[in-house]
Backbone atoms as SQL, in Angstrom:
CREATE TABLE atoms (id INTEGER PRIMARY KEY, chain TEXT, resi INTEGER, resn TEXT, atom TEXT, x REAL, y REAL, z REAL);
INSERT INTO atoms VALUES
  (1, 'A', 1, 'LEU', 'N', 83.929, 93.361, 101.461),
  (2, 'A', 1, 'LEU', 'CA', 83.193, 92.684, 100.412),
  (3, 'A', 1, 'LEU', 'C', 81.814, 93.289, 100.183),
  (4, 'A', 2, 'THR', 'N', 81.375, 94.127, 101.075),
  (5, 'A', 2, 'THR', 'CA', 80.067, 94.755, 100.908),
  (6, 'A', 2, 'THR', 'C', 80.035, 95.603, 99.650),
  (7, 'A', 3, 'PHE', 'N', 81.155, 96.252, 99.332),
  (8, 'A', 3, 'PHE', 'CA', 81.204, 97.071, 98.125),
  (9, 'A', 3, 'PHE', 'C', 80.984, 96.231, 96.872),
  (10, 'A', 4, 'ALA', 'N', 81.419, 94.983, 96.874),
  (11, 'A', 4, 'ALA', 'CA', 81.307, 94.123, 95.697),
  (12, 'A', 4, 'ALA', 'C', 79.861, 93.809, 95.346),
  (13, 'A', 5, 'PHE', 'N', 78.958, 93.957, 96.303),
  (14, 'A', 5, 'PHE', 'CA', 77.551, 93.653, 96.050),
  (15, 'A', 5, 'PHE', 'C', 76.713, 94.903, 95.834),
  (16, 'A', 6, 'GLY', 'N', 77.369, 96.041, 95.615),
  (17, 'A', 6, 'GLY', 'CA', 76.654, 97.297, 95.389),
  (18, 'A', 6, 'GLY', 'C', 75.974, 97.315, 94.027),
  (19, 'A', 7, 'ASN', 'N', 75.224, 98.368, 93.779),
  (20, 'A', 7, 'ASN', 'CA', 74.479, 98.479, 92.529),
  (21, 'A', 7, 'ASN', 'C', 75.307, 99.082, 91.401),
  (22, 'A', 8, 'GLU', 'N', 76.253, 99.934, 91.712),
  (23, 'A', 8, 'GLU', 'CA', 77.022, 100.611, 90.677),
  (24, 'A', 8, 'GLU', 'C', 78.288, 99.836, 90.335),
  (25, 'A', 9, 'ARG', 'N', 78.637, 99.878, 89.058),
  (26, 'A', 9, 'ARG', 'CA', 79.787, 99.133, 88.565),
  (27, 'A', 9, 'ARG', 'C', 81.091, 99.625, 89.189),
  (28, 'A', 10, 'ILE', 'N', 81.251, 100.928, 89.321),
  (29, 'A', 10, 'ILE', 'CA', 82.475, 101.498, 89.898),
  (30, 'A', 10, 'ILE', 'C', 82.659, 101.012, 91.337),
  (31, 'A', 11, 'ILE', 'N', 81.577, 100.997, 92.098),
  (32, 'A', 11, 'ILE', 'CA', 81.647, 100.548, 93.491),
  (33, 'A', 11, 'ILE', 'C', 82.011, 99.066, 93.551),
  (34, 'A', 12, 'LYS', 'N', 81.460, 98.264, 92.657),
  (35, 'A', 12, 'LYS', 'CA', 81.792, 96.835, 92.613),
  (36, 'A', 12, 'LYS', 'C', 83.275, 96.624, 92.310),
  (37, 'A', 13, 'GLU', 'N', 83.787, 97.370, 91.326),
  (38, 'A', 13, 'GLU', 'CA', 85.199, 97.246, 90.977),
  (39, 'A', 13, 'GLU', 'C', 86.090, 97.659, 92.148),
  (40, 'A', 14, 'PHE', 'N', 85.714, 98.722, 92.825),
  (41, 'A', 14, 'PHE', 'CA', 86.474, 99.174, 93.986),
  (42, 'A', 14, 'PHE', 'C', 86.462, 98.112, 95.077),
  (43, 'A', 15, 'GLY', 'N', 85.311, 97.520, 95.328),
  (44, 'A', 15, 'GLY', 'CA', 85.199, 96.491, 96.362),
  (45, 'A', 15, 'GLY', 'C', 86.027, 95.262, 96.060),
  (46, 'A', 16, 'ILE', 'N', 85.982, 94.809, 94.824),
  (47, 'A', 16, 'ILE', 'CA', 86.759, 93.634, 94.443),
  (48, 'A', 16, 'ILE', 'C', 88.253, 93.946, 94.487),
  (49, 'A', 17, 'GLY', 'N', 88.631, 95.125, 94.024),
  (50, 'A', 17, 'GLY', 'CA', 90.039, 95.528, 94.072),
  (51, 'A', 17, 'GLY', 'C', 90.550, 95.650, 95.493),
  (52, 'A', 18, 'LEU', 'N', 89.742, 96.229, 96.368),
  (53, 'A', 18, 'LEU', 'CA', 90.139, 96.387, 97.767),
  (54, 'A', 18, 'LEU', 'C', 90.277, 95.029, 98.450),
  (55, 'A', 19, 'ALA', 'N', 89.327, 94.135, 98.213),
  (56, 'A', 19, 'ALA', 'CA', 89.394, 92.802, 98.811),
  (57, 'A', 19, 'ALA', 'C', 90.616, 92.033, 98.310),
  (58, 'A', 20, 'THR', 'N', 90.925, 92.168, 97.034),
  (59, 'A', 20, 'THR', 'CA', 92.102, 91.508, 96.468),
  (60, 'A', 20, 'THR', 'C', 93.387, 92.067, 97.070),
  (61, 'A', 21, 'ALA', 'N', 93.453, 93.385, 97.195),
  (62, 'A', 21, 'ALA', 'CA', 94.646, 94.016, 97.767),
  (63, 'A', 21, 'ALA', 'C', 94.868, 93.586, 99.211),
  (64, 'A', 22, 'VAL', 'N', 93.812, 93.505, 99.986),
  (65, 'A', 22, 'VAL', 'CA', 93.931, 93.080, 101.384),
  (66, 'A', 22, 'VAL', 'C', 94.369, 91.622, 101.460),
  (67, 'A', 23, 'ALA', 'N', 93.816, 90.778, 100.606),
  (68, 'A', 23, 'ALA', 'CA', 94.185, 89.359, 100.611),
  (69, 'A', 23, 'ALA', 'C', 95.647, 89.160, 100.214),
  (70, 'A', 24, 'VAL', 'N', 96.096, 89.879, 99.193),
  (71, 'A', 24, 'VAL', 'CA', 97.492, 89.772, 98.761),
  (72, 'A', 24, 'VAL', 'C', 98.423, 90.284, 99.854),
  (73, 'A', 25, 'ASP', 'N', 98.068, 91.402, 100.476),
  (74, 'A', 25, 'ASP', 'CA', 98.897, 91.957, 101.545),
  (75, 'A', 25, 'ASP', 'C', 98.986, 90.994, 102.719),
  (76, 'A', 26, 'ALA', 'N', 97.869, 90.421, 103.101),
  (77, 'A', 26, 'ALA', 'CA', 97.849, 89.541, 104.272),
  (78, 'A', 26, 'ALA', 'C', 98.589, 88.229, 104.014),
  (79, 'A', 27, 'THR', 'N', 98.486, 87.688, 102.814),
  (80, 'A', 27, 'THR', 'CA', 99.105, 86.386, 102.560),
  (81, 'A', 27, 'THR', 'C', 100.530, 86.506, 102.049),
  (82, 'A', 28, 'LEU', 'N', 100.710, 87.161, 100.942),
  (83, 'A', 28, 'LEU', 'CA', 102.036, 87.181, 100.329),
  (84, 'A', 28, 'LEU', 'C', 103.024, 88.070, 101.066),
  (85, 'A', 29, 'ILE', 'N', 102.622, 89.263, 101.380),
  (86, 'A', 29, 'ILE', 'CA', 103.579, 90.212, 101.942),
  (87, 'A', 29, 'ILE', 'C', 103.846, 89.942, 103.409),
  (88, 'A', 30, 'ARG', 'N', 102.815, 89.876, 104.221),
  (89, 'A', 30, 'ARG', 'CA', 103.029, 89.763, 105.668),
  (90, 'A', 30, 'ARG', 'C', 103.394, 88.358, 106.127),
  (91, 'A', 31, 'MET', 'N', 102.967, 87.324, 105.407),
  (92, 'A', 31, 'MET', 'CA', 103.260, 85.962, 105.848),
  (93, 'A', 31, 'MET', 'C', 104.493, 85.361, 105.177),
  (94, 'A', 32, 'ILE', 'N', 104.868, 85.875, 104.011),
  (95, 'A', 32, 'ILE', 'CA', 105.985, 85.279, 103.279),
  (96, 'A', 32, 'ILE', 'C', 107.147, 86.256, 103.121),
  (97, 'A', 33, 'LEU', 'N', 106.890, 87.420, 102.562),
  (98, 'A', 33, 'LEU', 'CA', 107.966, 88.343, 102.220),
  (99, 'A', 33, 'LEU', 'C', 108.643, 88.953, 103.445),
  (100, 'A', 34, 'VAL', 'N', 107.880, 89.420, 104.407),
  (101, 'A', 34, 'VAL', 'CA', 108.473, 90.069, 105.590),
  (102, 'A', 34, 'VAL', 'C', 109.342, 89.099, 106.400),
  (103, 'A', 35, 'PRO', 'N', 108.863, 87.906, 106.756),
  (104, 'A', 35, 'PRO', 'CA', 109.747, 86.992, 107.495),
  (105, 'A', 35, 'PRO', 'C', 110.992, 86.582, 106.698),
  (106, 'A', 36, 'ALA', 'N', 110.849, 86.414, 105.384),
  (107, 'A', 36, 'ALA', 'CA', 112.006, 86.043, 104.564),
  (108, 'A', 36, 'ALA', 'C', 113.045, 87.156, 104.557),
  (109, 'A', 37, 'LEU', 'N', 112.605, 88.400, 104.406),
  (110, 'A', 37, 'LEU', 'CA', 113.544, 89.521, 104.419),
  (111, 'A', 37, 'LEU', 'C', 114.179, 89.707, 105.790),
  (112, 'A', 38, 'MET', 'N', 113.413, 89.496, 106.846),
  (113, 'A', 38, 'MET', 'CA', 113.982, 89.605, 108.190),
  (114, 'A', 38, 'MET', 'C', 115.064, 88.552, 108.405),
  (115, 'A', 39, 'GLN', 'N', 114.863, 87.370, 107.882),
  (116, 'A', 39, 'GLN', 'CA', 115.867, 86.310, 107.994),
  (117, 'A', 39, 'GLN', 'C', 117.120, 86.667, 107.201),
  (118, 'A', 40, 'LEU', 'N', 116.937, 87.218, 106.007),
  (119, 'A', 40, 'LEU', 'CA', 118.084, 87.590, 105.184),
  (120, 'A', 40, 'LEU', 'C', 118.888, 88.726, 105.796),
  (121, 'A', 41, 'TRP', 'N', 118.234, 89.719, 106.338),
  (122, 'A', 41, 'TRP', 'CA', 118.910, 90.901, 106.879),
  (123, 'A', 41, 'TRP', 'C', 119.567, 90.631, 108.224),
  (124, 'A', 42, 'GLY', 'N', 119.105, 89.652, 108.953),
  (125, 'A', 42, 'GLY', 'CA', 119.721, 89.287, 110.228),
  (126, 'A', 42, 'GLY', 'C', 119.729, 90.428, 111.227),
  (127, 'A', 43, 'LYS', 'N', 120.910, 90.747, 111.771),
  (128, 'A', 43, 'LYS', 'CA', 121.018, 91.795, 112.788),
  (129, 'A', 43, 'LYS', 'C', 120.743, 93.184, 112.222),
  (130, 'A', 44, 'ALA', 'N', 120.971, 93.388, 110.945),
  (131, 'A', 44, 'ALA', 'CA', 120.706, 94.693, 110.332),
  (132, 'A', 44, 'ALA', 'C', 119.220, 95.035, 110.397),
  (133, 'A', 45, 'ASN', 'N', 118.392, 94.030, 110.528),
  (134, 'A', 45, 'ASN', 'CA', 116.957, 94.251, 110.640),
  (135, 'A', 45, 'ASN', 'C', 116.602, 95.009, 111.912),
  (136, 'A', 46, 'TRP', 'N', 117.408, 94.861, 112.949),
  (137, 'A', 46, 'TRP', 'CA', 117.120, 95.478, 114.242),
  (138, 'A', 46, 'TRP', 'C', 118.013, 96.676, 114.527),
  (139, 'A', 47, 'TRP', 'N', 118.683, 97.202, 113.538),
  (140, 'A', 47, 'TRP', 'CA', 119.588, 98.332, 113.685),
  (141, 'A', 47, 'TRP', 'C', 118.801, 99.599, 113.989),
  (142, 'A', 48, 'LEU', 'N', 119.299, 100.372, 114.934),
  (143, 'A', 48, 'LEU', 'CA', 118.665, 101.629, 115.316),
  (144, 'A', 48, 'LEU', 'C', 119.583, 102.782, 114.932),
  (145, 'A', 49, 'PRO', 'N', 119.098, 103.741, 114.146),
  (146, 'A', 49, 'PRO', 'CA', 119.939, 104.879, 113.767),
  (147, 'A', 49, 'PRO', 'C', 120.416, 105.653, 114.994),
  (148, 'A', 50, 'LYS', 'N', 121.617, 106.225, 114.908),
  (149, 'A', 50, 'LYS', 'CA', 122.229, 106.935, 116.034),
  (150, 'A', 50, 'LYS', 'C', 121.363, 108.094, 116.520),
  (151, 'A', 51, 'ARG', 'N', 120.757, 108.851, 115.610),
  (152, 'A', 51, 'ARG', 'CA', 119.966, 110.007, 116.043),
  (153, 'A', 51, 'ARG', 'C', 118.728, 109.593, 116.835),
  (154, 'A', 52, 'LEU', 'N', 118.193, 108.412, 116.564),
  (155, 'A', 52, 'LEU', 'CA', 117.054, 107.937, 117.343),
  (156, 'A', 52, 'LEU', 'C', 117.480, 107.449, 118.716),
  (157, 'A', 53, 'GLU', 'N', 118.711, 106.959, 118.820),
  (158, 'A', 53, 'GLU', 'CA', 119.213, 106.499, 120.119),
  (159, 'A', 53, 'GLU', 'C', 119.211, 107.621, 121.145),
  (160, 'A', 54, 'ARG', 'N', 119.467, 108.846, 120.694),
  (161, 'A', 54, 'ARG', 'CA', 119.490, 109.986, 121.615),
  (162, 'A', 54, 'ARG', 'C', 118.098, 110.315, 122.135),
  (163, 'A', 55, 'TRP', 'N', 117.089, 110.132, 121.304),
  (164, 'A', 55, 'TRP', 'CA', 115.725, 110.530, 121.668),
  (165, 'A', 55, 'TRP', 'C', 114.978, 109.461, 122.454),
  (166, 'A', 56, 'LEU', 'N', 115.259, 108.205, 122.165),
  (167, 'A', 56, 'LEU', 'CA', 114.516, 107.118, 122.799),
  (168, 'A', 56, 'LEU', 'C', 115.100, 106.786, 124.166),
  (169, 'A', 57, 'PRO', 'N', 114.242, 106.475, 125.118),
  (170, 'A', 57, 'PRO', 'CA', 114.761, 106.111, 126.443),
  (171, 'A', 57, 'PRO', 'C', 115.400, 104.724, 126.409),
  (172, 'A', 58, 'LYS', 'N', 116.371, 104.521, 127.264),
  (173, 'A', 58, 'LYS', 'CA', 117.018, 103.210, 127.377),
  (174, 'A', 58, 'LYS', 'C', 116.267, 102.392, 128.423),
  (175, 'A', 59, 'ILE', 'N', 115.675, 101.305, 127.984),
  (176, 'A', 59, 'ILE', 'CA', 114.884, 100.448, 128.863),
  (177, 'A', 59, 'ILE', 'C', 115.557, 99.085, 128.938),
  (178, 'A', 60, 'LYS', 'N', 115.816, 98.624, 130.131),
  (179, 'A', 60, 'LYS', 'CA', 116.404, 97.297, 130.322),
  (180, 'A', 60, 'LYS', 'C', 115.371, 96.399, 130.981),
  (181, 'A', 61, 'ILE', 'N', 115.194, 95.248, 130.395),
  (182, 'A', 61, 'ILE', 'CA', 114.205, 94.303, 130.921),
  (183, 'A', 61, 'ILE', 'C', 114.923, 93.108, 131.492);
C-alpha cells in the first residue's frame, strides 16, 4: 500500500492494482477456488506422474 501514497500517478495506479491483485488472490483463489477444485478432483488431485516416481525417493511415515 505504500505505492498508493506516492507522488506520481503511475506509481499510485501500480500500488492500487498490486494491492487489489493480492487481495483477490488471497481471498477468492486461495480460500475458495483451490479447496473447491481439490474437492471436485478427489484422488486425481494427488496423482503423481510416473516419470516423477522414478526420481523422487519413497518415504514411508
